[in-house]
N, CA, C and O atoms as a printed pandas DataFrame, in Angstrom:
     atom_number atom_name residue_name chain_id  residue_number  x_coord  y_coord  z_coord
0              1         N          MET        A               1 -174.369  -40.009   46.267
1              2        CA          MET        A               1 -174.006  -41.443   45.965
2              3         C          MET        A               1 -172.879  -41.803   47.030
3              4         O          MET        A               1 -171.996  -41.002   47.339
4              5         N          ARG        A               2 -172.990  -43.057   47.551
5              6        CA          ARG        A               2 -172.098  -43.462   48.550
6              7         C          ARG        A               2 -171.809  -44.953   48.361
7              8         O          ARG        A               2 -172.625  -45.725   47.858
8              9         N          TYR        A               3 -170.598  -45.308   48.795
9             10        CA          TYR        A               3 -170.196  -46.689   48.701
10            11         C          TYR        A               3 -170.160  -47.341   50.005
11            12         O          TYR        A               3 -169.752  -46.704   50.976
12            13         N          ILE        A               4 -170.555  -48.574   50.123
13            14        CA          ILE        A               4 -170.481  -49.387   51.431
14            15         C          ILE        A               4 -169.493  -50.587   51.182
15            16         O          ILE        A               4 -169.675  -51.402   50.277
16            17         N          LEU        A               5 -168.567  -50.623   51.947
17            18        CA          LEU        A               5 -167.601  -51.810   51.915
18            19         C          LEU        A               5 -167.781  -52.784   53.060
19            20         O          LEU        A               5 -167.733  -52.352   54.212
20            21         N          PHE        A               6 -167.966  -53.953   52.844
21            22        CA          PHE        A               6 -167.951  -55.016   53.878
22            23         C          PHE        A               6 -166.466  -55.580   53.886
23            24         O          PHE        A               6 -166.062  -56.127   52.861
24            25         N          VAL        A               7 -165.757  -55.489   54.829
25            26        CA          VAL        A               7 -164.255  -55.796   54.835
26            27         C          VAL        A               7 -163.948  -56.621   56.012
27            28         O          VAL        A               7 -164.779  -56.885   56.880
28            29         N          ARG        A               8 -162.646  -57.044   56.013
29            30        CA          ARG        A               8 -161.874  -57.732   57.083
30            31         C          ARG        A               8 -160.633  -56.924   57.248
31            32         O          ARG        A               8 -160.038  -56.466   56.273
32            33         N          GLU        A               9 -160.238  -56.746   58.481
33            34        CA          GLU        A               9 -159.144  -55.855   58.765
34            35         C          GLU        A               9 -157.828  -56.418   58.033
35            36         O          GLU        A               9 -157.016  -55.621   57.563
36            37         N          SER        A              10 -157.655  -57.646   57.955
37            38        CA          SER        A              10 -156.398  -58.216   57.414
38            39         C          SER        A              10 -156.380  -58.352   55.918
39            40         O          SER        A              10 -155.437  -58.928   55.376
40            41         N          CYS        A              11 -157.380  -57.847   55.220
41            42        CA          CYS        A              11 -157.513  -58.093   53.783
42            43         C          CYS        A              11 -156.858  -57.039   52.950
43            44         O          CYS        A              11 -157.281  -55.884   53.015
44            45         N          VAL        A              12 -155.902  -57.337   52.207
45            46        CA          VAL        A              12 -155.209  -56.447   51.274
46            47         C          VAL        A              12 -156.010  -55.816   50.224
47            48         O          VAL        A              12 -155.771  -54.650   49.910
48            49         N          PHE        A              13 -156.975  -56.511   49.633
49            50        CA          PHE        A              13 -157.845  -55.931   48.672
50            51         C          PHE        A              13 -158.870  -54.989   49.353
51            52         O          PHE        A              13 -159.406  -54.122   48.663
52            53         N          CYS        A              14 -159.159  -55.102   50.601
53            54        CA          CYS        A              14 -160.079  -54.307   51.243
54            55         C          CYS        A              14 -159.411  -52.845   51.435
55            56         O          CYS        A              14 -160.038  -51.804   51.239
56            57         N          VAL        A              15 -158.129  -52.898   51.823
57            58        CA          VAL        A              15 -157.277  -51.743   51.918
58            59         C          VAL        A              15 -157.181  -51.022   50.656
59            60         O          VAL        A              15 -157.320  -49.799   50.619
60            61         N          LYS        A              16 -156.930  -51.792   49.524
61            62        CA          LYS        A              16 -156.752  -51.129   48.267
62            63         C          LYS        A              16 -157.998  -50.482   47.811
63            64         O          LYS        A              16 -157.954  -49.419   47.192
64            65         N          ALA        A              17 -159.173  -51.112   48.107
65            66        CA          ALA        A              17 -160.504  -50.518   47.663
66            67         C          ALA        A              17 -160.700  -49.258   48.350
67            68         O          ALA        A              17 -161.182  -48.310   47.730
68            69         N          GLN        A              18 -160.336  -49.141   49.711
69            70        CA          GLN        A              18 -160.476  -47.924   50.452
70            71         C          GLN        A              18 -159.612  -46.800   49.921
71            72         O          GLN        A              18 -160.000  -45.632   49.901
72            73         N          ALA        A              19 -158.417  -47.202   49.490
73            74        CA          ALA        A              19 -157.426  -46.248   48.946
74            75         C          ALA        A              19 -157.909  -45.716   47.661
75            76         O          ALA        A              19 -157.765  -44.528   47.373
76            77         N          LEU        A              20 -158.496  -46.591   46.859
77            78        CA          LEU        A              20 -158.981  -46.165   45.485
78            79         C          LEU        A              20 -160.131  -45.156   45.683
79            80         O          LEU        A              20 -160.215  -44.168   44.954
80            81         N          LEU        A              21 -160.967  -45.390   46.612
81            82        CA          LEU        A              21 -162.129  -44.467   46.879
82            83         C          LEU        A              21 -161.589  -43.143   47.536
83            84         O          LEU        A              21 -162.106  -42.064   47.244
84            85         N          ASP        A              22 -160.583  -43.229   48.393
85            86        CA          ASP        A              22 -159.950  -41.999   48.847
86            87         C          ASP        A              22 -159.384  -41.213   47.838
87            88         O          ASP        A              22 -159.527  -39.991   47.795
88            89         N          LYS        A              23 -158.655  -41.961   46.908
89            90        CA          LYS        A              23 -158.045  -41.213   45.748
90            91         C          LYS        A              23 -158.991  -40.569   44.858
91            92         O          LYS        A              23 -158.711  -39.500   44.315
92            93         N          LYS        A              24 -160.075  -41.150   44.683
93            94        CA          LYS        A              24 -161.239  -40.561   43.858
94            95         C          LYS        A              24 -162.092  -39.515   44.596
95            96         O          LYS        A              24 -163.061  -38.966   44.072
96            97         N          ASN        A              25 -161.672  -39.280   45.832
97            98        CA          ASN        A              25 -162.428  -38.510   46.878
98            99         C          ASN        A              25 -163.906  -38.775   46.851
99           100         O          ASN        A              25 -164.702  -37.850   46.690
100          101         N          LEU        A              26 -164.330  -40.161   47.021
101          102        CA          LEU        A              26 -165.674  -40.560   47.000
102          103         C          LEU        A              26 -166.003  -40.938   48.449
103          104         O          LEU        A              26 -165.182  -41.458   49.205
104          105         N          ASP        A              27 -167.259  -40.639   48.775
105          106        CA          ASP        A              27 -167.867  -41.013   50.059
106          107         C          ASP        A              27 -168.063  -42.470   50.236
107          108         O          ASP        A              27 -168.535  -43.123   49.305
108          109         N          TYR        A              28 -167.738  -43.033   51.361
109          110        CA          TYR        A              28 -167.848  -44.427   51.639
110          111         C          TYR        A              28 -167.902  -44.776   53.103
111          112         O          TYR        A              28 -167.352  -44.036   53.918
112          113         N          LYS        A              29 -168.575  -45.930   53.500
113          114        CA          LYS        A              29 -168.640  -46.419   54.882
114          115         C          LYS        A              29 -168.091  -47.819   54.847
115          116         O          LYS        A              29 -168.333  -48.618   53.943
116          117         N          VAL        A              30 -167.358  -48.051   55.862
117          118        CA          VAL        A              30 -166.586  -49.350   55.979
118          119         C          VAL        A              30 -167.341  -50.135   57.083
119          120         O          VAL        A              30 -167.602  -49.557   58.137
120          121         N          ILE        A              31 -167.701  -51.414   56.890
121          122        CA          ILE        A              31 -168.241  -52.219   57.813
122          123         C          ILE        A              31 -167.188  -53.376   57.983
123          124         O          ILE        A              31 -167.031  -54.225   57.106
124          125         N          ASP        A              32 -166.502  -53.364   59.115
125          126        CA          ASP        A              32 -165.437  -54.268   59.323
126          127         C          ASP        A              32 -165.957  -55.425   60.154
127          128         O          ASP        A              32 -166.399  -55.257   61.290
128          129         N          PHE        A              33 -165.890  -56.618   59.545
129          130        CA          PHE        A              33 -166.439  -57.903   60.278
130          131         C          PHE        A              33 -165.370  -58.486   61.133
131          132         O          PHE        A              33 -164.298  -58.814   60.623
132          133         N          ALA        A              34 -165.585  -58.624   62.322
133          134        CA          ALA        A              34 -164.730  -59.296   63.236
134          135         C          ALA        A              34 -164.838  -60.752   63.131
135          136         O          ALA        A              34 -165.836  -61.243   62.603
136          137         N          PRO        A              35 -163.896  -61.481   63.589
137          138        CA          PRO        A              35 -163.945  -63.002   63.509
138          139         C          PRO        A              35 -165.227  -63.648   64.149
139          140         O          PRO        A              35 -165.758  -64.645   63.660
140          141         N          GLU        A              36 -165.646  -63.069   65.173
141          142        CA          GLU        A              36 -166.913  -63.591   65.814
142          143         C          GLU        A              36 -168.026  -63.242   65.033
143          144         O          GLU        A              36 -169.093  -63.732   65.400
144          145         N          GLN        A              37 -168.039  -62.457   63.967
145          146        CA          GLN        A              37 -169.172  -62.251   63.135
146          147         C          GLN        A              37 -169.142  -63.072   61.895
147          148         O          GLN        A              37 -169.894  -62.742   60.978
148          149         N          ASP        A              38 -168.353  -64.116   61.757
149          150        CA          ASP        A              38 -168.221  -64.951   60.617
150          151         C          ASP        A              38 -169.616  -65.438   60.104
151          152         O          ASP        A              38 -169.846  -65.350   58.898
152          153         N          LEU        A              39 -170.529  -65.931   60.927
153          154        CA          LEU        A              39 -171.789  -66.419   60.425
154          155         C          LEU        A              39 -172.642  -65.346   59.754
155          156         O          LEU        A              39 -173.303  -65.628   58.755
156          157         N          ILE        A              40 -172.642  -64.196   60.251
157          158        CA          ILE        A              40 -173.243  -62.980   59.579
158          159         C          ILE        A              40 -172.658  -62.807   58.217
159          160         O          ILE        A              40 -173.361  -62.864   57.209
160          161         N          LEU        A              41 -171.371  -62.595   58.188
161          162        CA          LEU        A              41 -170.707  -62.393   56.926
162          163         C          LEU        A              41 -170.971  -63.519   55.890
163          164         O          LEU        A              41 -171.242  -63.250   54.720
164          165         N          LYS        A              42 -170.883  -64.788   56.359
165          166        CA          LYS        A              42 -171.184  -65.885   55.522
166          167         C          LYS        A              42 -172.665  -65.795   54.865
167          168         O          LYS        A              42 -172.903  -66.145   53.709
168          169         N          GLU        A              43 -173.555  -65.313   55.703
169          170        CA          GLU        A              43 -175.026  -65.227   55.198
170          171         C          GLU        A              43 -175.051  -64.246   54.090
171          172         O          GLU        A              43 -175.689  -64.462   53.060
172          173         N          ILE        A              44 -174.321  -63.107   54.304
173          174        CA          ILE        A              44 -174.370  -61.956   53.285
174          175         C          ILE        A              44 -173.725  -62.415   52.118
175          176         O          ILE        A              44 -174.223  -62.089   51.041
176          177         N          LYS        A              45 -172.534  -63.231   52.136
177          178        CA          LYS        A              45 -171.799  -63.719   50.938
178          179         C          LYS        A              45 -172.759  -64.775   50.300
179          180         O          LYS        A              45 -172.864  -64.770   49.073
180          181         N          ASP        A              46 -173.385  -65.575   50.954
181          182        CA          ASP        A              46 -174.187  -66.589   50.376
182          183         C          ASP        A              46 -175.367  -65.847   49.577
183          184         O          ASP        A              46 -175.658  -66.206   48.436
184          185         N          ALA        A              47 -175.964  -64.907   50.159
185          186        CA          ALA        A              47 -177.116  -64.098   49.582
186          187         C          ALA        A              47 -176.672  -63.560   48.142
187          188         O          ALA        A              47 -177.446  -63.601   47.185
188          189         N          TYR        A              48 -175.407  -63.065   48.055
189          190        CA          TYR        A              48 -174.963  -62.527   46.871
190          191         C          TYR        A              48 -174.006  -63.539   45.949
191          192         O          TYR        A              48 -173.461  -63.191   44.901
192          193         N          GLN        A              49 -173.920  -64.769   46.514
193          194        CA          GLN        A              49 -173.219  -65.767   45.818
194          195         C          GLN        A              49 -171.743  -65.250   45.593
195          196         O          GLN        A              49 -171.248  -65.308   44.468
196          197         N          TRP        A              50 -171.078  -64.769   46.618
197          198        CA          TRP        A              50 -169.795  -64.120   46.621
198          199         C          TRP        A              50 -168.949  -64.724   47.708
199          200         O          TRP        A              50 -169.422  -64.931   48.826
200          201         N          ASP        A              51 -167.730  -65.003   47.403
201          202        CA          ASP        A              51 -166.945  -65.861   48.268
202          203         C          ASP        A              51 -165.832  -65.059   49.016
203          204         O          ASP        A              51 -165.229  -65.634   49.923
204          205         N          THR        A              52 -165.545  -63.868   48.720
205          206        CA          THR        A              52 -164.426  -63.105   49.276
206          207         C          THR        A              52 -164.960  -61.752   49.858
207          208         O          THR        A              52 -166.133  -61.402   49.726
208          209         N          VAL        A              53 -164.009  -61.020   50.513
209          210        CA          VAL        A              53 -164.146  -59.585   50.836
210          211         C          VAL        A              53 -163.033  -58.999   50.070
211          212         O          VAL        A              53 -162.047  -59.665   49.757
212          213         N          PRO        A              54 -163.191  -57.699   49.752
213          214        CA          PRO        A              54 -164.330  -56.866   50.104
214          215         C          PRO        A              54 -165.500  -57.170   49.345
215          216         O          PRO        A              54 -165.372  -57.737   48.260
216          217         N          MET        A              55 -166.684  -56.847   49.809
217          218        CA          MET        A              55 -167.982  -56.790   49.184
218          219         C          MET        A              55 -168.201  -55.386   49.051
219          220         O          MET        A              55 -168.120  -54.692   50.065
220          221         N          ILE        A              56 -168.486  -54.831   47.874
221          222        CA          ILE        A              56 -168.647  -53.363   47.730
222          223         C          ILE        A              56 -169.978  -53.182   47.048
223          224         O          ILE        A              56 -170.356  -53.846   46.083
224          225         N          PHE        A              57 -170.693  -52.163   47.678
225          226        CA          PHE        A              57 -171.941  -51.776   47.257
226          227         C          PHE        A              57 -172.039  -50.354   46.939
227          228         O          PHE        A              57 -171.327  -49.536   47.523
228          229         N          GLN        A              58 -172.934  -49.997   45.990
229          230        CA          GLN        A              58 -172.984  -48.534   45.750
230          231         C          GLN        A              58 -174.536  -48.122   46.030
231          232         O          GLN        A              58 -175.518  -48.701   45.564
232          233         N          ARG        A              59 -174.537  -47.029   46.866
233          234        CA          ARG        A              59 -175.795  -46.613   47.267
234          235         C          ARG        A              59 -176.186  -45.359   46.586
235          236         O          ARG        A              59 -175.387  -44.423   46.615
236          237         N          ASN        A              60 -177.344  -45.224   45.962
237          238        CA          ASN        A              60 -177.821  -44.014   45.325
238          239         C          ASN        A              60 -179.213  -43.871   45.762
239          240         O          ASN        A              60 -180.138  -44.440   45.182
240          241         N          GLY        A              61 -179.381  -43.032   46.893
241          242        CA          GLY        A              61 -180.821  -42.913   47.367
242          243         C          GLY        A              61 -181.259  -44.138   48.065
243          244         O          GLY        A              61 -180.589  -44.620   48.979
244          245         N          ASP        A              62 -182.427  -44.679   47.634
245          246        CA          ASP        A              62 -182.885  -45.850   48.225
246          247         C          ASP        A              62 -182.334  -47.172   47.434
247          248         O          ASP        A              62 -182.535  -48.304   47.875
248          249         N          LEU        A              63 -181.685  -46.940   46.330
249          250        CA          LEU        A              63 -181.222  -48.026   45.505
250          251         C          LEU        A              63 -179.819  -48.486   45.991
251          252         O          LEU        A              63 -178.950  -47.645   46.221
252          253         N          ILE        A              64 -179.612  -49.710   46.135
253          254        CA          ILE        A              64 -178.443  -50.349   46.462
254          255         C          ILE        A              64 -177.939  -51.354   45.492
255          256         O          ILE        A              64 -178.649  -52.337   45.281
256          257         N          LYS        A              65 -176.725  -51.226   44.830
257          258        CA          LYS        A              65 -176.236  -52.046   43.789
258          259         C          LYS        A              65 -174.938  -52.715   44.215
259          260         O          LYS        A              65 -174.001  -52.084   44.704
260          261         N          PHE        A              66 -174.933  -54.063   43.997
261          262        CA          PHE        A              66 -173.748  -54.743   44.399
262          263         C          PHE        A              66 -172.688  -54.592   43.193
263          264         O          PHE        A              66 -172.959  -54.900   42.033
264          265         N          ILE        A              67 -171.517  -54.106   43.593
265          266        CA          ILE        A              67 -170.462  -53.873   42.581
266          267         C          ILE        A              67 -169.581  -55.061   42.501
267          268         O          ILE        A              67 -169.188  -55.446   41.400
268          269         N          GLY        A              68 -169.256  -55.649   43.564
269          270        CA          GLY        A              68 -168.378  -56.828   43.546
270          271         C          GLY        A              68 -167.224  -56.522   44.502
271          272         O          GLY        A              68 -167.415  -55.833   45.505
272          273         N          GLY        A              69 -165.947  -57.066   44.173
273          274        CA          GLY        A              69 -164.791  -56.806   44.963
274          275         C          GLY        A              69 -163.930  -55.664   44.463
275          276         O          GLY        A              69 -164.422  -54.806   43.731
276          277         N          TYR        A              70 -162.658  -55.627   44.834
277          278        CA          TYR        A              70 -161.771  -54.553   44.490
278          279         C          TYR        A              70 -161.706  -54.469   42.839
279          280         O          TYR        A              70 -161.788  -53.357   42.318
280          281         N          THR        A              71 -161.576  -55.502   42.122
281          282        CA          THR        A              71 -161.555  -55.427   40.696
282          283         C          THR        A              71 -162.769  -54.947   40.132
283          284         O          THR        A              71 -162.722  -54.189   39.163
284          285         N          GLY        A              72 -163.888  -55.316   40.647
285          286        CA          GLY        A              72 -165.114  -54.753   40.185
286          287         C          GLY        A              72 -165.259  -53.307   40.402
287          288         O          GLY        A              72 -165.772  -52.599   39.535
288          289         N          LEU        A              73 -164.826  -52.827   41.533
289          290        CA          LEU        A              73 -164.832  -51.398   41.953
290          291         C          LEU        A              73 -163.982  -50.509   40.895
291          292         O          LEU        A              73 -164.409  -49.498   40.338
292          293         N          ALA        A              74 -162.775  -51.046   40.735
293          294        CA          ALA        A              74 -161.836  -50.372   39.807
294          295         C          ALA        A              74 -162.491  -50.242   38.390
295          296         O          ALA        A              74 -162.472  -49.186   37.757
296          297         N          GLU        A              75 -163.076  -51.403   37.939
297          298        CA          GLU        A              75 -163.702  -51.294   36.619
298          299         C          GLU        A              75 -164.856  -50.430   36.645
299          300         O          GLU        A              75 -165.059  -49.662   35.705
300          301         N          HIS        A              76 -165.646  -50.488   37.660
301          302        CA          HIS        A              76 -166.822  -49.590   37.806
302          303         C          HIS        A              76 -166.481  -47.998   37.777
303          304         O          HIS        A              76 -167.083  -47.194   37.065
304          305         N          LEU        A              77 -165.493  -47.694   38.602
305          306        CA          LEU        A              77 -164.939  -46.338   38.594
306          307         C          LEU        A              77 -164.326  -45.914   37.277
307          308         O          LEU        A              77 -164.415  -44.759   36.860
308          309         N          GLY        A              78 -163.699  -46.892   36.634
309          310        CA          GLY        A              78 -163.086  -46.466   35.328
310          311         C          GLY        A              78 -164.134  -46.160   34.238
311          312         O          GLY        A              78 -163.942  -45.402   33.287
312          313         N          ASN        A              79 -165.219  -46.814   34.485
313          314        CA          ASN        A              79 -166.369  -46.590   33.444
314          315         C          ASN        A              79 -167.251  -45.332   33.776
315          316         O          ASN        A              79 -168.164  -45.004   33.018
316          317         N          GLU        A              80 -166.986  -44.697   34.822
317          318        CA          GLU        A              80 -167.879  -43.536   35.214
318          319         C          GLU        A              80 -167.280  -42.266   34.499
319          320         O          GLU        A              80 -167.814  -41.166   34.644
């Protein structure tokens, strides 16, 4: 199982999500969107009807599940 985080460098909750995954010793990949990639990030947000970053996904084999943001991740990990 692996987590995928769509983030912005200046995002406090993005940093907190990475720290939480590090603390739990979980595998993850960070995709950091630069300002010139705003249109791509907007399209992804629109597809999931999500307004903020981080956008956190859980990958298990070929299945990818959208978890949400930092709060969603904390709740998800608390329920495992």
